[in-house]
LUMTINU-109001 format. One record per residue (C-alpha): x, y, z negated; residue in one letter. Coordinates in steps of 0.001 Angstrom, whole numbers, plus 500000, padded with zeros to 6 digits. Each point is the difference from the previous one (the first is absolute). Example, Ala and Ser with C-alpha at 12.3 -4.5 7.8 and 13.67 -1.06 7.14 Angstrom:
BEGIN
512300495500492200A
501370503440500660S
END
This chain:
BEGIN
378000080938812862X
497521497738501776X
501611497277502085X
497890498336502680X
501252496878501738X
498428498386503034X
501248496599501141X
499326499213503651X
500353496783501955X
502862500592502427X
498344498212502933X
496928502254500232X
500465502692497298X
496885498747498179X
499848501250496395X
500419496937497776X
500310501736496622X
500196503382498356X
500895501426496610X
499410503439498507X
501816500751496765X
500980502874497775X
498677503457499231X
500493503124502090X
500665502319497060X
498835502862502206X
497880501366497159X
498734499001496570X
497920496797499806X
496426500780500983X
501113502892502212X
502404498141502294X
498534500324503504X
502752497851501523X
499308497066497678X
496265500455500539X
500398500040503777X
502175496887500132X
497665498176497615X
496886500975501951X
501498498863503305X
501442496708498748X
497139498878497749X
497458501285502527X
501609497879502710X
499830496858497855X
496304500724499378X
499369500760503691X
501558496690501045X
497600498180497704X
497005501969501289X
500838500073503714X
502097496885500633X
498265497827497432X
503262499002498324X
500892500483496359X
503731500636500001X
502102498279497365X
500929503409498573X
501753500575496701X
499536503345498289X
501372501573496823X
500696503554498955X
502143501435502794X
500222496768501968X
497946498327502758X
501140497157502231X
498534497390502291X
501065497160502258X
497845500219503113X
498428496761501238X
499475499233503666X
496262499640500468X
498626497173502142X
497440502352501537X
501994502106502474X
497546502909499907X
500168500232496199X
503781499630500084X
500202502816502549X
497812502257497837X
502163499235496977X
503223500830501865X
498455503203501376X
499098501093496467X
503509499162498776X
501568501967502873X
497671502890499161X
501223499833496393X
503603500094501242X
499300503126502085X
498229501777497131X
502762499174497518X
502637501104502514X
498183503331500315X
500133500444496221X
503694499026499946X
500809502562502706X
498328502748497980X
501311498928496583X
503275498231500830X
501562500770496620X
497216497991498369X
499187497185502469X
502290497720501992X
498974497268502442X
502062496938500936X
499208497558502787X
501581496572499955X
499877497295502671X
499792496329499223X
500282496965502204X
END
């Protein structure tokens, strides 16, 4: 199963970190559309943040695992773009989880 965790700041619900870990086991490796979808959305978002917000996230990636602590950018416009992309990622991953709930679970945690 793929477990996705978003940590949000309680005061404003800003995404401050995320982690994606595990394997869907929906199908054999190389044919697993659930794993491919989650990977495309999460890695694509990290790449989009770099291209569109101008920020290279401190992301860590291994086989079946991607995580990042999200910085607050000094430039408000870039920070807003980054948060919009992260919220977009959350919506896309939630859509996958709703369709393939036996293979993907999402947790949201609040921090102070």
